[in-house]
N, C-alpha and C positions, 0 to 999 in steps of 0.2 A: 504494500500500500504506500501511497505518497505520504511524505511527511506533512504534518499539520501546518497549513499556511504556505506551503511551497508547491510549485507545480511538479507534476510527475516527470521524471527524466525519461526521455525516449531515445537515448543515444548510448553508444558503447564507450567504454573507457579505452583510452589509447594505451598501447604497449609501453614498456619502460624505455629508458634512454639507451640501453644496450641492444635494442631491437633494430634491425636494418630491413627496410622495405625492399621488395623485389625478389627475384629468383636468382639464386647463386648456382652457376653451372661450373663445375670444376674444370672441365677440359678447355673451355673458352674464356673463362673469367680470369685472365692473368693481368688485368689492369692495363696501364698505358704502355709498358714495355711490349706486351704481347700485341696490342693494337698497332703499334708502330712497326714491330719487327716481323709479324707473321700475317701478311695480307692474304686473304683467300682469293686466289686467282680465278678469274672468270673463264670458264671453258668456252672455246669458240663453238658457236651454233652451226650445225650443218644446214646448208641451204637446200631446202627441198625444191624440186622442180615445180614451179607454179604453173597451173593449168592456164592456158591462154583464155582470155575472155571471149564470150560469144559475139559473133559478128551479126548483130541484129539488123544492120542495114541490108546486108546481102540476103539474110533469111527473110526479111519483110518483102523484098523485091521478088524473091522466089515464091513466097506464099501468095502474093498478089497475082503473079503470073499463073499459079496453080488454081486460082479461083477461090481462095479462102476469103470469107467475108466476116465471120464472127470471131470473137476472141477464143472460143473453144477450138475452132478450126485452126487458128494461128498456133495455139499451144500444141495441138496434135502435129502440125507441120514442124514446129521447133523440135519436138521429140524425135520425129522421123529423120529430119535433116539438120543435125547439130553441126553447124559450121562455126569454126573458131577463127579468130583473127590470126593472120599469118605472122604479123609483127605487132607488138604492143604499141609501138610508136609510129606505125605506118600512117596514121591519120594526121600526125603533126607535120606541118609544112616547114621547110627550111626558112630561116629568116631572110628578108629581102636584102639584097646587096646595097649597102649605103656607103657614102663617102666617109673617110676616116674622121673628118672634122664635123660630122653631122651631130646635132644635139636634139634630143627628143623634147617634146613639150612646147609650150607657148613661150615666146620670148618675153622677158620682163620689160615693162615700159620704163622709159627713162625717169629718173627720180626728179622731183620738183626741187629747184634750188631753195634752200631755207631763207636766204636773204629776201627773195621775192615774196615768199610766204609771210615773213615777218613784217614786211613793209606794205602789205596789202596791194601788191602790184596787180594781181589778178582781178581784184575788186575794181580798181581804177580802170583797168583795161576793159572790163565788162561795162562799166558806166559810160566810158567813151563810146563804145560800140552802140549802146542804147541811145545816147545823145545824137550820134550820127544818123541812126535809123530814124529817130523822131524828126530830125531836121530834113531828111530826105522825104519823109512822108508829108511834112508841111510844105516843102517846096513843090511837091506834086499837086497838093491841093490848091496852091496859089496859081499854078499854071492852068488848072481847070477853071478857076474863077475868072482869069484874064480872058480866056477864050470866050 
């Protein structure tokens, strides 16, 4: 029973100071010297001959010529005529011949000079263009009035 006025304890007591957590394995637990001196070498894997992937393009053409129209008929054709790719990389085209100094991508635009940005040169240039445009429009109106 719980002590009077205290909540009931629902945990376990911890082991003493001489207890060490974890599993001790005699043959591999040699500490740092063993870890540094005796590496387990990885054995090379034997490469199994991988089966070439199915050539669905050729099989689809053959099935269409044979008159297959449904998915079930195509599956039966695939089982009967299992055509594999001759070369895994046969569908890859060789890269185009390009000059040695060719660079890919879009060329970067020339940077705006900071002096012009700081002195609002582009604003002044735009205002002058607007004034010239307005003056040209007013000159055109005056010519119309004179006639």
